[in-house]
LUMSE-445914 format. One line per 3 residues: number of its first residue (from 1); their letters; for each residue x, y, z of C-alpha. Coordinates in Angstrom, 2 decimals, always signed. Layout:
N
NUM> a> X Y Z  ...
// end
This chain:
391
1> mkl> +111.28 -126.94 -94.44  +113.33 -128.32 -97.06  +114.99 -126.00 -99.14
4> dfd> +116.33 -128.09 -102.12  +116.57 -126.49 -105.91  +119.39 -128.92 -107.48
7> tvy> +116.99 -131.98 -107.48  +116.44 -132.67 -111.04  +112.72 -133.61 -111.24
10> drr> +111.18 -135.45 -114.41  +108.23 -133.98 -115.37  +107.22 -135.64 -117.85
13> gtn> +103.79 -137.04 -118.13  +101.93 -134.37 -115.80  +100.34 -132.49 -118.95
16> slk> +102.90 -130.25 -117.99  +102.96 -127.49 -121.00  +106.67 -127.15 -120.89
19> wdf> +107.72 -130.51 -120.70  +104.77 -132.60 -122.42  +103.88 -130.70 -125.43
22> fre> +106.85 -130.74 -127.82  +105.22 -132.07 -130.99  +101.60 -130.22 -130.68
25> rhh> +103.87 -127.08 -130.27  +105.80 -127.87 -133.38  +109.16 -128.97 -131.39
28> ssd> +111.67 -132.32 -131.20  +111.48 -134.08 -127.70  +115.04 -134.17 -127.45
31> elp> +115.21 -130.31 -126.89  +115.50 -128.56 -123.34  +112.60 -126.23 -122.52
34> lwv> +113.75 -123.56 -121.07  +111.21 -121.39 -122.86  +107.84 -120.08 -120.98
37> adm> +108.01 -119.14 -117.18  +107.65 -121.91 -115.13  +109.75 -122.71 -112.80
40> dfr> +111.50 -126.73 -112.28  +111.48 -126.21 -108.30  +108.92 -128.45 -106.28
43> aad> +106.68 -126.65 -104.95  +107.15 -125.13 -100.90  +106.61 -128.23 -98.55
46> piv> +104.00 -125.72 -96.50  +101.95 -125.14 -99.89  +102.20 -129.20 -101.08
49> kal> +100.53 -129.86 -97.27  +98.06 -127.58 -97.47  +96.93 -128.79 -100.71
52> rdt> +97.39 -132.65 -99.19  +95.01 -131.45 -96.03  +92.51 -129.71 -98.28
55> adk> +92.47 -133.09 -100.29  +92.52 -135.35 -97.40  +89.19 -133.12 -96.47
58> gff> +87.18 -134.57 -99.67  +85.02 -131.51 -100.29  +85.53 -129.72 -103.21
61> gyt> +82.80 -127.23 -103.77  +81.71 -123.89 -104.07  +84.55 -121.89 -103.11
64> vek> +84.18 -118.13 -101.67  +87.17 -116.16 -100.55  +87.09 -114.49 -96.94
67> yed> +88.45 -111.00 -95.38  +90.86 -112.83 -93.99  +91.98 -113.85 -97.57
70> kki> +92.34 -110.61 -98.72  +94.30 -109.20 -95.87  +96.85 -111.89 -96.19
73> vsd> +97.61 -110.92 -99.67  +97.96 -107.30 -98.38  +99.96 -108.64 -95.64
76> wll> +102.66 -110.11 -97.93  +102.82 -107.27 -100.15  +103.82 -104.96 -96.80
79> rrh> +106.18 -107.60 -95.65  +107.31 -107.96 -99.08  +107.70 -104.35 -100.98
82> gya> +106.16 -101.79 -98.29  +102.93 -101.71 -99.53  +99.25 -102.34 -97.83
85> pdp> +96.43 -101.97 -99.79  +93.17 -102.14 -97.68  +91.95 -105.34 -98.04
88> eyi> +88.61 -104.24 -99.68  +90.27 -103.24 -102.76  +91.23 -106.72 -103.48
91> vfa> +89.36 -108.99 -106.20  +90.64 -112.65 -107.07  +90.82 -113.84 -110.29
94> pgv> +92.31 -117.16 -112.25  +95.33 -115.33 -114.04  +96.93 -111.85 -114.32
97> vya> +96.76 -112.75 -118.54  +92.43 -113.39 -117.84  +93.01 -110.26 -115.07
100> ltm> +94.36 -107.78 -117.93  +92.18 -108.54 -120.37  +89.30 -108.36 -118.07
103> avq> +90.02 -104.64 -117.09  +90.62 -103.93 -120.77  +86.99 -105.23 -121.59
106> ayt> +85.80 -103.18 -118.36  +87.85 -99.58 -118.50  +88.13 -99.09 -122.68
109> ekd> +85.02 -99.24 -125.77  +86.10 -101.00 -129.07  +88.74 -98.93 -131.07
112> dav> +90.14 -97.25 -127.83  +93.79 -97.46 -127.88  +96.19 -99.10 -125.42
115> mis> +99.44 -98.66 -124.72  +102.47 -101.41 -124.35  +106.68 -100.93 -124.18
118> epv> +107.82 -103.24 -126.13  +109.83 -105.49 -126.47  +107.68 -106.87 -123.64
121> yyp> +105.35 -109.96 -122.68  +103.86 -110.99 -125.43  +100.02 -111.57 -124.11
124> fst> +99.84 -108.41 -123.74  +99.71 -107.54 -127.61  +97.40 -110.36 -128.13
127> lvg> +94.63 -109.90 -125.58  +94.36 -106.10 -126.67  +93.45 -107.08 -130.37
130> dns> +92.06 -109.71 -129.46  +89.52 -107.41 -127.82  +89.64 -105.01 -130.40
133> rrl> +91.07 -102.32 -128.86  +94.16 -100.22 -131.19  +97.53 -101.00 -129.58
136> vrn> +100.10 -98.61 -129.87  +103.45 -99.62 -129.68  +106.11 -97.48 -127.41
139> vll> +109.47 -99.07 -128.09  +111.72 -98.98 -125.10  +115.51 -97.31 -125.57
142> kde> +118.53 -99.68 -125.75  +122.29 -98.38 -124.56  +125.16 -100.55 -125.95
145> agh> +125.52 -101.93 -123.42  +122.05 -103.24 -123.78  +120.37 -101.37 -120.75
148> ysi> +116.60 -100.32 -121.08  +115.20 -97.18 -120.95  +111.73 -95.46 -121.49
151> dfd> +111.98 -92.15 -123.88  +109.35 -90.14 -121.85  +108.97 -87.67 -124.48
154> lfe> +108.12 -90.32 -127.05  +106.21 -92.21 -124.16  +103.84 -88.74 -123.67
157> kqi> +103.84 -88.05 -127.65  +102.40 -91.35 -128.34  +99.29 -90.93 -125.48
160> idn> +98.58 -87.46 -126.80  +98.80 -88.46 -130.48  +96.84 -91.58 -130.26
163> dvk> +94.35 -90.71 -127.38  +95.80 -93.62 -125.12  +93.17 -94.95 -122.36
166> lyi> +95.05 -97.32 -120.95  +98.76 -98.46 -120.40  +99.67 -101.84 -119.57
169> lcs> +102.92 -101.43 -117.37  +105.36 -104.51 -116.68  +106.93 -104.47 -113.41
172> phn> +109.59 -106.02 -113.64  +109.61 -105.79 -116.75  +109.51 -109.08 -119.29
175> pvg> +111.66 -110.07 -120.72  +114.28 -106.86 -120.51  +114.33 -107.45 -116.76
178> rvw> +114.19 -103.77 -115.67  +113.57 -102.74 -112.32  +111.54 -99.23 -112.52
181> ted> +113.46 -97.11 -110.02  +110.64 -94.55 -108.08  +111.57 -91.76 -110.57
184> elk> +111.17 -93.30 -113.72  +107.55 -94.89 -112.06  +106.68 -91.12 -111.02
187> kig> +107.29 -89.87 -114.52  +105.07 -92.75 -116.23  +102.46 -91.69 -113.52
190> dic> +103.01 -88.24 -114.13  +102.13 -88.37 -117.56  +99.37 -90.85 -117.61
193> lsh> +97.44 -88.39 -114.96  +97.87 -85.56 -116.87  +96.43 -87.04 -119.66
196> gvt> +93.64 -89.43 -118.11  +95.59 -92.78 -119.04  +94.76 -95.39 -116.24
199> vls> +98.01 -97.24 -115.66  +97.44 -101.24 -115.02  +100.51 -102.31 -113.73
202> dei> +101.38 -106.18 -114.01  +103.93 -107.02 -110.83  +103.55 -110.52 -111.05
205> had> +107.02 -110.68 -111.09  +107.42 -108.36 -107.90  +109.52 -110.81 -105.70
208> fvy> +112.34 -111.47 -108.42  +114.33 -108.60 -107.78  +118.31 -108.62 -107.26
211> egs> +121.12 -106.43 -105.78  +120.94 -103.41 -106.26  +117.35 -102.54 -107.01
214> rhi> +114.27 -102.72 -105.36  +110.63 -103.30 -106.76  +108.13 -100.27 -105.75
217> pfa> +104.69 -101.01 -106.44  +103.41 -98.27 -108.37  +100.07 -97.90 -106.39
220> sis> +102.54 -97.17 -103.31  +103.81 -94.11 -104.61  +101.48 -91.70 -104.02
223> pef> +97.37 -91.72 -103.26  +96.57 -90.59 -107.14  +98.47 -93.53 -108.53
226> eeh> +96.49 -95.74 -106.48  +93.49 -94.15 -107.71  +94.30 -94.41 -110.88
229> svt> +95.89 -97.26 -111.64  +95.07 -101.38 -111.00  +97.62 -103.62 -109.61
232> fts> +98.08 -107.42 -110.89  +99.66 -109.54 -108.89  +99.58 -113.55 -107.88
235> psk> +101.79 -116.42 -106.41  +101.85 -117.88 -109.53  +105.53 -116.99 -110.83
238> tfn> +107.07 -116.47 -107.17  +105.46 -120.11 -105.83  +105.06 -122.09 -109.33
241> tag> +101.27 -122.30 -108.82  +99.66 -121.10 -112.45  +98.01 -124.62 -112.46
244> lqi> +96.27 -123.64 -109.40  +94.32 -120.87 -110.93  +94.49 -117.94 -108.59
247> aei> +96.03 -113.85 -108.65  +94.77 -110.73 -107.54  +93.46 -107.57 -109.21
250> iak> +94.27 -104.37 -106.91  +91.73 -101.54 -107.54  +91.39 -98.40 -104.94
253> drn> +89.02 -96.91 -107.15  +85.77 -98.94 -106.37  +83.82 -98.31 -109.64
256> krv> +86.94 -100.07 -110.99  +86.97 -103.02 -108.90  +82.86 -103.19 -109.29
259> svk> +82.82 -103.20 -113.17  +85.74 -105.78 -113.05  +83.83 -107.69 -110.99
262> klm> +80.77 -107.72 -112.68  +82.48 -108.61 -116.11  +84.26 -111.49 -114.44
265> nrl> +80.90 -112.62 -113.22  +78.92 -111.91 -116.71  +81.17 -114.50 -118.23
268> gym> +80.46 -117.02 -115.45  +83.73 -116.50 -113.33  +81.92 -116.43 -110.03
271> eip> +84.31 -118.46 -107.33  +87.52 -119.15 -106.75  +89.05 -122.71 -106.86
274> vmg> +89.84 -124.28 -103.01  +92.74 -125.77 -104.12  +94.11 -122.12 -105.55
277> laa> +92.92 -120.69 -102.32  +94.97 -123.28 -100.34  +98.04 -122.37 -101.90
280> mra> +97.67 -119.10 -101.83  +97.03 -118.97 -97.65  +100.04 -121.12 -97.40
283> ayt> +102.30 -119.14 -99.86  +101.12 -115.94 -98.52  +101.76 -116.55 -94.82
286> vcd> +104.49 -119.28 -94.18  +106.95 -119.68 -96.97  +108.79 -116.18 -96.70
289> ewv> +112.72 -118.23 -96.14  +111.46 -120.57 -99.37  +111.54 -117.43 -101.16
292> dal> +114.38 -115.96 -99.92  +116.27 -119.08 -100.69  +114.85 -119.27 -104.21
295> vay> +115.50 -115.48 -105.09  +119.17 -116.23 -104.13  +119.67 -119.31 -105.77
298> iye> +118.13 -118.29 -108.72  +120.31 -114.77 -108.93  +123.62 -117.33 -108.65
301> nmv> +121.76 -118.89 -112.18  +121.77 -115.83 -113.17  +125.48 -114.80 -112.47
304> fme> +126.33 -118.02 -113.74  +124.75 -117.71 -116.64  +125.91 -113.89 -117.32
307> gyl> +129.74 -115.02 -116.52  +129.80 -118.29 -119.03  +128.10 -116.13 -122.07
310> ses> +130.63 -113.50 -121.27  +133.62 -115.74 -121.22  +132.79 -119.24 -123.28
313> ipa> +130.71 -117.52 -125.75  +131.58 -113.62 -125.95  +129.73 -113.34 -129.05
316> lhm> +126.46 -113.37 -127.67  +125.12 -110.79 -124.85  +123.15 -110.96 -121.74
319> thp> +121.24 -108.31 -120.82  +122.49 -107.47 -116.92  +119.09 -109.11 -114.86
322> egt> +117.83 -106.40 -111.91  +114.65 -108.77 -111.93  +112.54 -111.38 -113.16
325> ylp> +114.51 -115.13 -113.96  +114.10 -114.49 -117.46  +117.31 -113.92 -119.61
328> wvd> +117.00 -111.57 -122.16  +120.18 -112.61 -124.71  +121.27 -110.81 -127.43
331> fsa> +122.81 -112.96 -130.28  +122.53 -110.53 -133.18  +126.10 -110.71 -133.56
334> lgl> +126.19 -113.67 -135.28  +124.12 -112.03 -138.19  +121.93 -114.69 -138.68
337> svq> +118.52 -114.35 -140.45  +115.53 -115.39 -138.09  +115.27 -118.73 -140.06
340> ele> +118.78 -119.48 -139.14  +118.87 -118.16 -135.67  +116.16 -120.54 -135.09
343> glv> +117.63 -123.27 -136.62  +120.99 -122.81 -134.44  +118.84 -122.64 -131.29
346> rdk> +116.52 -125.58 -131.93  +118.46 -127.94 -133.91  +121.69 -127.34 -133.07
349> akl> +121.77 -126.50 -129.15  +118.87 -128.12 -129.11  +117.07 -125.94 -126.80
352> wld> +113.78 -124.53 -127.08  +113.62 -120.58 -126.15  +111.11 -117.95 -126.66
355> agy> +112.28 -116.11 -129.83  +113.01 -112.20 -129.60  +110.96 -111.20 -132.33
358> ifg> +107.44 -112.80 -130.53  +107.87 -109.69 -127.93  +107.77 -107.07 -130.38
361> esg> +109.66 -105.97 -133.45  +112.68 -104.64 -130.92  +112.66 -108.23 -130.22
364> sgy> +114.46 -109.57 -133.33  +118.02 -111.15 -132.60  +117.26 -112.19 -128.99
367> qrf> +116.37 -115.04 -127.18  +114.87 -115.51 -124.03  +115.72 -118.17 -121.32
370> naa> +114.47 -119.34 -118.14  +116.88 -119.60 -115.55  +114.41 -120.99 -112.79
373> cpr> +115.99 -124.65 -112.85  +118.89 -126.65 -111.11  +122.07 -125.45 -111.74
376> evl> +122.61 -128.75 -113.52  +120.15 -128.06 -116.14  +121.49 -124.50 -116.68
379> vra> +125.57 -125.96 -117.02  +123.64 -128.51 -119.65  +121.81 -125.64 -121.28
382> meq> +124.57 -123.46 -121.79  +127.41 -126.27 -122.69  +124.86 -127.48 -125.50
385> lkq> +124.71 -123.64 -126.48  +128.69 -123.34 -126.29  +129.19 -126.19 -128.65
388> avn> +126.64 -125.13 -131.58  +128.15 -121.28 -131.74  +131.55 -122.28 -131.08
391> g> +131.51 -125.18 -133.04
// end
């Protein structure tokens, strides 16, 4: 298997959201896009071969998963994270955000409270509001080093005061890069259990965890946690296959599985995409070596970026990454307004990043980067940023 992460590919002209929609997203085409969580690495060879073999057969009709396909997912989770859900617990969906939306609709009623911990992946707040649920914003604590944690007293108080029905857990956390410890996850689970709150655990970044940290699937901690939670996974982040539209909902509770499946069927989603299934099978069975090499490469990128900022742009502080490939950088020491910071990033540094405030008010003054790219691209981005900040 070819393990090449240094080649820079030209992705323009492929209808790539990251590379082909500058004008539509009100950006300049000379900005370097390091925003959306889309890696700039070519897919693993076995995935490409699986897609070619499927295409060569020439049949693209209605496609339904078999028990063996669910077993592939369970085996992957056991091999990589020590968690082996019963394959019958698994329901397929076209994406994690879609699946979370279906869960919010299936498990709550209009005006029910759903809690998130900000700053957090911004589609969470959108999907809650767009579905007429009441959003409860639990703000993470941040120490002087920029390390984030949960204020569990506040966490429980907000659940009680707002009669929260669902908590969306981001694990590992996007964008702050936290990989929650077993003790933290137990505290989350115990509080939610005691107040009848169902945990929706988004674990799409589970495979991007670095030295000193370990991803622990929330449902693996205890039978009670597994019974009162739903886990969301996908090959889309690990293998950069979001365009192939396949993800997994894992629910031990039969009623939760049935209700979300019925809702998806009612909305017209009944079969999975043939190409997505082919890619998933290859990804979860024969690509471990590729993933190991990928994570090692991205970790080196993260280390490089953290060191570069510390040495060459000391006014900026990067939160030390425990997981994900999305560096979270504090620009607040520059003392710029939202508009001035946007001008610095876009007009001077010529970078397209995700502004921190879109992840919640507590993210104001930050920018989220994407380090899942060839080192050459990241070096270029850092040099452009250095010139913009330091002059």
